[in-house]
Structure formats: C-alpha cells, structure tokens
C-alpha positions in Angstrom: 20.7 4.8 -19.0 24.2 3.8 -18.2 25.4 4.0 -14.6 28.1 6.6 -15.5 25.5 8.8 -17.1 23.3 8.4 -14.0 26.1 9.7 -11.8 26.6 12.7 -14.1 22.9 13.8 -13.9 22.3 16.9 -12.0 19.6 16.9 -9.4 18.3 20.3 -10.4 15.4 20.5 -12.9 15.6 22.5 -16.1 14.1 26.0 -16.4 12.4 27.1 -19.6 8.9 28.4 -20.5 6.3 25.8 -20.8 3.4 24.9 -23.0 1.8 21.5 -23.2 0.9 19.4 -26.2 0.1 15.8 -25.5 0.8 12.7 -23.4 1.4 9.1 -24.4 -0.4 6.6 -22.2 -3.9 5.6 -23.0 -4.6 3.6 -19.8 -3.9 6.5 -17.4 -6.9 8.6 -16.2 -4.9 11.8 -16.9 -4.1 14.6 -19.3 -6.8 15.1 -21.9 -8.1 18.6 -22.3 -6.7 19.4 -18.9 -3.2 19.8 -20.5 -4.4 22.4 -23.1 -1.7 25.0 -23.5 -4.3 27.7 -23.8 -5.2 27.3 -20.1 -2.4 26.3 -17.8 0.5 26.3 -20.3 0.4 30.0 -20.9 1.6 30.7 -17.4 5.1 30.1 -16.4 5.7 27.0 -14.3 7.6 29.1 -11.8 4.6 31.3 -11.2 2.3 28.2 -10.8 4.7 26.4 -8.4 5.3 29.7 -6.5 1.6 30.3 -6.0 1.1 26.7 -4.8 4.0 26.9 -2.5 2.7 30.1 -1.0 -0.7 28.5 -0.4 0.8 25.4 1.2 3.2 27.4 3.4 0.3 29.5 4.7 -1.4 26.3 5.8 1.9 25.0 7.4 2.5 28.3 9.3 -1.0 28.2 10.8 -0.6 24.6 11.9 0.5 23.6 15.4 3.5 21.3 16.2 1.0 18.5 16.9 -0.4 18.8 13.3 3.1 19.2 11.7 4.8 16.4 13.6 3.0 15.3 16.7 0.3 13.2 15.2 2.7 11.1 13.2 5.0 10.8 16.2 2.1 9.5 18.3 1.6 6.7 15.7 5.2 5.7 15.8 5.3 5.8 19.7 2.2 3.8 20.0 3.7 1.1 17.7 6.8 1.1 19.8 4.8 0.6 23.0 2.9 -2.2 21.4 6.0 -4.2 20.7 6.2 -5.9 24.2 2.5 -6.9 23.9 3.1 -8.5 20.5 6.0 -10.6 21.7 4.2 -11.6 24.9 1.1 -12.7 22.9 3.3 -15.1 21.1 3.9 -16.9 24.4 0.2 -17.8 24.6 -1.1 -21.3 23.9 -4.3 -19.7 22.6 -4.5 -19.6 18.8 -6.4 -16.3 18.8 -4.0 -14.5 21.1 -1.0 -15.9 19.2 -2.6 -14.6 15.9 -3.1 -11.3 17.6 0.7 -11.2 18.4 1.5 -11.9 14.8 -0.8 -9.1 13.6 0.7 -6.6 16.2 4.3 -7.4 15.2 3.4 -7.2 11.5 1.8 -3.8 11.8 4.6 -2.5 14.0 7.2 -3.8 11.5 5.6 -2.1 8.5 4.9 1.1 10.4 8.6 1.4 11.3 10.1 0.2 8.1 7.7 2.0 5.7 6.1 5.0 7.4 9.0 5.7 9.8 11.8 5.2 7.3 10.0 7.1 4.6 9.4 10.2 6.7 12.9 10.0 8.1 14.6 9.8 4.7 12.8 13.1 3.8 13.6 14.8 7.1 9.9 15.1 7.8 10.1 13.9 11.4 11.8 17.0 12.8 12.9 20.5 11.8 16.3 20.0 13.4 19.0 18.8 11.0 20.8 16.9 13.9 17.6 15.0 15.0 16.7 14.4 11.4 20.1 12.7 10.9 19.6 10.6 14.0 16.1 9.5 12.9 17.2 8.5 9.5 19.9 6.4 11.0 17.5 4.7 13.3 14.5 4.1 11.0 16.5 3.4 7.9 19.7 1.7 9.0 18.4 -0.1 12.1 14.8 -0.9 11.1 15.4 -1.7 7.5 18.2 -3.4 5.5 19.3 -0.2 3.7 21.9 2.4 4.5 21.0 6.0 4.9 23.0 6.8 1.7 21.1 4.3 -0.3 17.8 5.6 0.8 18.8 9.2 0.1 20.3 8.5 -3.3 17.8 6.0 -4.6 14.6 7.5 -3.2 15.1 11.1 -2.5 17.6 12.2 -5.2 16.6 9.8 -8.1 12.9 8.9 -7.6 11.8 12.4 -6.4 14.3 14.4 -8.4 13.5 12.6 -11.6 10.0 11.2 -11.1 9.0 9.1 -14.1 12.1 9.9 -16.0 13.1 6.7 -17.8 16.3 5.2 -16.4 16.3 7.3 -13.2 13.1 7.7 -11.3 10.7 5.5 -13.3 10.1 2.8 -10.7 11.7 0.3 -13.0 13.5 -1.3 -10.1 10.1 -2.9 -9.2 9.8 -4.7 -12.5 10.6 -8.4 -12.9 9.9 -9.3 -16.5 10.9 -12.9 -16.0 7.7 -13.4 -13.9 4.3 -13.7 -15.4 1.5 -11.5 -14.1 0.0 -13.9 -11.6 3.3 -14.9 -10.0 4.3 -11.3 -9.7 1.1 -9.9 -8.4 0.2 -12.7 -6.0 3.5 -14.5 -5.1 6.4 -12.2 -5.6 5.5 -10.0 -2.5 6.1 -13.1 -0.4 9.7 -13.0 -1.4 10.3 -9.5 0.1 11.0 -10.9 3.7 13.2 -13.6 2.3 15.5 -11.4 0.2 16.1 -9.0 3.1 19.8 -9.5 4.2 20.0 -11.7 7.2 22.7 -9.6 8.6 20.4 -6.6 9.1 20.4 -5.5 12.7 16.7 -5.4 12.9 16.4 -9.0 11.9 18.9 -10.2 14.4 17.1 -8.2 17.2 13.8 -9.7 16.1 15.1 -13.2 16.2 16.7 -12.7 19.6 13.4 -11.4 21.0 11.4 -14.3 19.6 13.7 -16.8 21.3 14.2 -15.0 24.6 10.9 -13.1 25.2 8.3 -15.1 23.2 9.8 -18.4 24.4 10.3 -20.0 21.0 12.2 -23.3 21.3 12.9 -23.9 17.7 15.0 -21.6 15.5 12.9 -22.8 12.5 9.6 -21.7 14.1 11.2 -18.3 15.0 12.3 -17.7 11.4 8.9 -18.8 10.2 7.3 -16.3 12.6 9.6 -13.6 11.3 8.7 -14.4 7.7 4.9 -14.2 8.5 5.1 -10.9 10.4 7.4 -9.2 7.9 5.2 -10.4 5.0 1.9 -9.4 6.6 1.5 -6.3 4.3 4.0 -7.3 1.6 1.3 -7.4 -1.1 0.0 -3.9 -0.7 3.6 -2.7 -0.2 4.6 -4.0 -3.6 1.4 -3.0 -5.3 1.4 0.6 -4.0 4.9 1.1 -5.3 3.9 0.2 -8.9 0.3 1.5 -8.9 1.2 5.1 -8.3 3.7 5.7 -11.1 3.9 2.9 -13.7 1.2 3.3 -16.3 1.4 7.1 -16.1 3.4 9.3 -18.5 7.1 8.6 -18.6 9.7 11.1 -19.8 13.1 11.2 -21.3 15.9 13.0 -19.4 16.4 15.6 -22.1 12.7 16.3 -22.5 11.3 16.1 -19.0 8.7 18.7 -18.1 9.0 21.2 -15.3 8.4 20.2 -11.7 4.7 20.9 -11.2 3.8 19.2 -14.5 6.0 16.3 -13.8 4.4 15.6 -10.5 0.8 16.3 -11.6 1.2 14.0 -14.6 3.4 11.3 -13.2 1.9 10.6 -9.7 -1.4 9.1 -8.6 -3.3 9.0 -5.3 -5.1 5.9 -4.0 -8.1 6.1 -1.7 -7.7 6.3 2.1 -7.4 3.0 3.9 -7.3 2.8 7.7 -4.7 0.0 7.8 -2.4 1.4 5.1 -2.8 5.0 6.4 -1.5 3.8 9.7 1.3 1.6 8.5 2.4 3.3 5.3 1.3 6.8 5.9 -0.9 9.3 3.9 2.1 10.4 1.8 2.4 6.9 0.3 -1.4 6.3 -0.1 -3.9 9.0 -0.5 -1.6 12.0 -0.7 1.2 10.8 -3.0 0.8 13.8 -5.3 1.1 16.2 -2.4 4.1 14.3 -1.1 6.0 14.5 -4.4 5.3 18.2 -4.6 6.2 18.9 -1.0 8.3 15.9 0.2 9.4 17.4 3.5 5.8 17.6 4.8 4.8 14.9 7.3 2.0 12.5 6.5 -0.6 14.5 8.5 0.4 17.8 6.8 0.2 16.1 3.4 -3.4 15.2 4.3 -4.1 18.7 5.6 -2.9 20.4 2.4 -4.6 17.9 0.1 -7.7 20.1 -0.5 -5.4 23.1 -1.3 -3.3 21.1 -3.8 -6.2 19.4 -5.5 -8.2 22.6 -5.9 -5.2 24.5 -7.2 -4.3 21.9 -9.8 -7.8 21.5 -11.0 -8.4 25.3 -11.0 -5.3 25.6 -13.3 -6.4 22.7 -15.5 -3.6 20.5 -14.5 -4.1 16.7 -13.9 -4.8 15.5 -10.4 -4.7 11.7 -10.7 -6.7 9.5 -8.4 -7.8 5.9 -8.8 -8.9 3.0 -6.7 -6.7 0.0 -5.5 -9.1 -2.4 -7.2 -9.0 -0.5 -10.5 -5.2 -0.3 -10.6 -5.0 -4.0 -9.7 -7.3 -4.9 -12.6 -5.3 -2.7 -14.9 -2.0 -4.3 -14.1 -3.4 -7.8 -14.4 -4.9 -7.0 -17.8 -2.1 -4.9 -19.1 0.8 -6.6 -17.3 3.1 -7.1 -20.3 2.6 -3.6 -21.6 3.2 -2.0 -18.2 5.7 -4.3 -16.5 7.6 -6.1 -19.3 7.9 -3.8 -22.3 9.7 -0.5 -22.3 7.2 2.3 -21.6 6.3 4.8 -24.3 7.9 8.2 -23.9 5.6 11.2 -23.4 6.8 14.2 -25.3 5.3 17.4 -24.0 6.5 20.0 -26.5 7.6 23.3 -24.9 7.5 22.0 -21.3 11.1 21.0 -21.1 
C-alpha cells in the first residue's frame, strides 16, 4: 500500500452483517470448524462485541483501583527504585555483583521501554487525560527513542486499528527479507540497541550515570555496558512481536472482517512467563488477544478478564489462538521464507467485511 493511500485510510472499521467461510493459513492453529457460519456467523458482530464488552465492563466496574492500575504501577515504581542499586552494583569489583547490576539495569530498561511505554501509549496507566498525556511523554519520548506521535500513529492507529491488514497493521515492519533465518532469529535482535538513535535522552542519561555513578573510566566500556543491558531481552522482544501476528490470517483493506473476528483470528497468546510478564506485561504475552479487543485495559486487568474473553469466544465458536514460545520459534525457523520473506496469502472471509 502506498503512503498516500495509508494516510487516506479511515480508522473506523466497516459495518456490515457477517458470515464466515474460510481462512488461508495452514500453519496457524486457528479457524477450522470454529468459523462455521451456522454457529457464530449468524449473529451480528455488533451483538457479539456488545455482549463481550458488557461482560468485560462488569468485571472492570467490580475491580478496585489497585486491580485496575495499582498493581502495574507498583511494578513500574519498584523498577524505578531498583535503578540506584543497579548502578551501584556496577561499581563492585565482584563479578557476581557486577553481573547482578547488569541484570537489574536490563530488566528496568525493558520494563520502562516496553511495558511502561506500551501501557502509556494506550492510556492504560490512568483514567485522567492530562496524566495519560504526561505518562506517554515520559515513557515514550524520554525512555524510548520514539515520539508520542509515532507511537500513537504506528502502534495504536495502524497496528490496532488494522490488525493483520496487509500494508497497514500486518507487522511487516519487523520483516528483513535480506537476512536468512538464523541471522534474523539469533543475531538480528542484538542490533536493536545499536540502531537506537544515540541522541535519545534516555541513552544520554544512561551514559552519564554510568560514568558518574558507576565510576566507569572508559567511554568504550560504558557504551559496551549500555549495549549489554539494553540487549538483555532483545531476543524475546523481537520474537514476541512476530510470533503473535505473522503466520495468522492476513486481510486486504477492502475485505477485512469486523472487529471481533479480526482480533480473534489475527492475534495469538503465548504462555505466561515470569520474566516477560514483569518486563513486557501480560497484554504483550499471555493476554494479547484480550489487549487487542480492549486496548485501554492495564496488564493486570487483561489478565483478570482473560477467562471471560476466552470462554466467550469459545462459547460462540470463535477462534482463541494460543501457542507456546517454543512451538512458534520452531515454526518460524522451519517456515521462515514463507512467513518472513514472501508476501502473505490473503484470507478472504466472505460476508464478514
């Protein structure tokens, strides 16, 4: 899709009655008999989405502030409080304590730049518009190398508004066809800290703290330390971003399905993982389907409504995609050219547009 056409695309989704016929990706554990129009397709998407929204809102209304925002804020605050400890550990002559400092700073970095910036870009850290604007400026513009406008346009408007629509929200920005499967899966993640603009405020602050607080004498060692800490979880970061959408049904703009079908077909949950749950958040790992359906919910609330969403989709014979990290990794290694090099097949769901 040409850039001019991208700009003309409306963010609203089309509204017509829906029935489902078929999907087009054989590798994805989705849509077989569960997409039979005689079951879920006979009911209007608006009714299905309205019912699901009502069930989720009921859970949200009964939840305390701690459940809606507090638990996620406690994780962010604890990471902030751990920063001084991480920098001080790097002053130690002990290899174990120095390694502990690397791990602490790496975890804090990814928690702020992934979990914090992701929640902030969706306004999931606060119900206040003014505070939401402040937090998106802090977590996105200060902690990462992107502007708030880039995060909102690229992630919220395109990726979420047009999930798995080819040329818009199809995660194709993560593809590098010039790389072979082994270079991409094992070595490409190490480039993420390097390609981050060196003028980013967070990088300059990190460098200054390493030199002044941690006592680094050599700029080269300070830069190397920055590279290691910022690349600590780069591999799962890259992998998660491709595992949960690529390889699932892709749609053309003029034949995309309605919202509930688009999200149930085109999004996949990975299993819970203590490290990734803490640093990336539930909405990016085990509750990605829930997040795409209700993007303004915090990580903890996505986890809380997960049983409601999964039971509702399964009850209405809609796909609820789940797969393991190992299984997706093996799939991408074995089907790399098909998934990451060639253009994806277009799934045509007749009557669902």
